[in-house]
N, C-alpha and C positions, 0 to 999 in steps of 0.2 A: 170085737176090735173094729170091724168094719163100721159098725154103728158109730163108734167114737170118731172115726175119721170123717164120716159123712157129716156128723154134727159139727166137727171142727171146720170142715170146708164150708158148710152152710153159714157158720158164724163169722169166719175170718176171711173168706175169699169172696171175691166178686163173681158171683155165678148168676147166669141168666135165670130168671124166675121159672120159666118153663122147664129148664134143665133141673132145677131144684125139685120141682113137682115130680118130674120123671124119676129122679133118684129116690125120692120119698116113696113113690108108688112101688118101685122095685124092692126097696127095703122092706116095706110092709108085706109084700108078697113072698118074702123070704128068698128072693132070687139073689144068687151070688152075682154081684155086679162086675161086669167086664166092660172095659172102655176101649174105644178106638182113639187114634191120635187126635181127631177133632174134638172128642169129648174131653180129653185131658187138657188140650189146649185151652178150651173154654174154662174148665174147672180150675186150673192153676194159673191161668193168664200167662202161659208160656207159648210162644209161637210154634205152630206145628213143625216148621222147618227146624227149630231149635231142638224139639223132641227127637226128630229123625237124626239130627246131628249127634245128639247125646248117644243115641243107639248105635250109630255108625262108629262113634269113637270108643265104643265098648263100655260105656258108663251104665248100661242096663244089660248086664251079662245074661240074666235069666229071663229076659223078656220073651213072652210067648208070641208066636206068629201062627196064623192059621194057614191052611193049605194053599191059599193064594199069596202068602207072604205078608199079609196085613198084620201090623203090630196090634196085639191085644194086651191091654194094661189091666192089672189087677191091683188089689189093695196094697200089696208089698211094693209094687212099682210106684204107687202114689207116694209112699213113704220115702223111697229112694229119690224120686224126682223133687220132692219138697227139700230134702237134704242137699241135693245137687244145687238147687236154686239158691238156697241159703249160703252154701259154700262159695258159689260163684259170686254172689253179692258181697261176700266177705273178702273176695280178692284171690281165691285159690284158682290156679290154672286148671285147665281140663286134665293135663297130665297128673297134677297132684290129686285131683278128685278121683281120677281113675286108680291111682295108687291106693287112695283111701278105701275105695270100694273093693279093690283086690284084697286089702288087709281085712276088711269085714268078712269076706268069703273064707279067709284062712282060719277064722274062729278066734277063740280066747287067747291063743298064743301070741296074738298081735295087739292085745289091749294096750300095752306100754307104747308101742309105735303110734297107735291111733291117738292116745292121750297126748303124746308129744306134738302131733300135728295140730291139735286144738290148743294146746298150751302156747305154742309158737304163734299161732294165728291170733290168739287172745292178746299176746304181747304186742303184736303188730297193730292190732286194732286200737289198743290203749294208746300207743304212740301216735297213731293217726288222729285219734280224738284230741290228744293234747295239741297237735299241730293245728287242727281245725279250730279249737278253742282259742288259740293264739291269734289266728286270723280273724275270728269273730270279735275278739277284744279290739283289734285294730279297726275293724269295720264299725264297731260300736263307737269308738273314739271319734272317727272321722264323721260318722252320722251325726253324733251329738254336736261336734264342732261346726259342721255346716248348717245344722239346724239353728244354732246360735248366730252364725254369720248371716243367715237369711233374716232372722229376727232383728238383728242390729244393723244390717246392711253393710257390715264390715268384718272381714276375716280377722283383722288385727284385734278388734274389740272382742270377738269370740275367743281368741287366744287369751286375752286379758281376763275374761270371765272364767275360762277354764283354770287359769292360774289361781284365781281367788276362791272359786267354788269347789273344785275337785269333786265332781259328781261320782256317786257310787258306781262300781262296775265299769268305769271308763278310765283307762290309763293312757297316757300319752306315749308317743313313739319312744321318747327318751326314757320314760319309766320302763317300757317293755325291754329296751336294750339293757338297761341296768339290771333288770330281773334276769335276763339271759346271762349276763356276765356273772352274776351271783350264783346262778345255777351251775355254770361251768366251773367256778371255783370250788363249789361243794363236791362236784363229781370228781375233781382232780385230787381231792384229799383222801 
């Protein structure tokens, strides 16, 4: 399992070349790799202060510390941190992530609750993507329009071109509003 994560990190994460060589050496030696905050910070591109914050917030409940109180990360902690990072990027609050980690620790009896967390987040992300696509359509329209205005030297001429050409994947503000009205009608039925 450790080999899989090392390969994953080597492939998908920006890791300093010397650090990669060091990890590869340890792996070949059969040494169980343990990491300090600075190692994990480089490995996952998460600031050290954020890692300490996650620990202080209880997001790493089983994190090992040595006799000096220095945090020691293992393979399981890398998995958790990767998940935390993804959940954070998906918009979950620290409170919700802490709840999710608590549910994991409770075992299989919480599968349904964990499923609902991800199902709800998936719905939120789909809605967010729809909103972003709508904004992108508007930006594409305006970009196309101003491109034509630059070419012709006139915004009015660009509008006339739009009316006659109707380029693919570019809709006007009026068309977007009409689509919104139609969407609301269908939702009301």
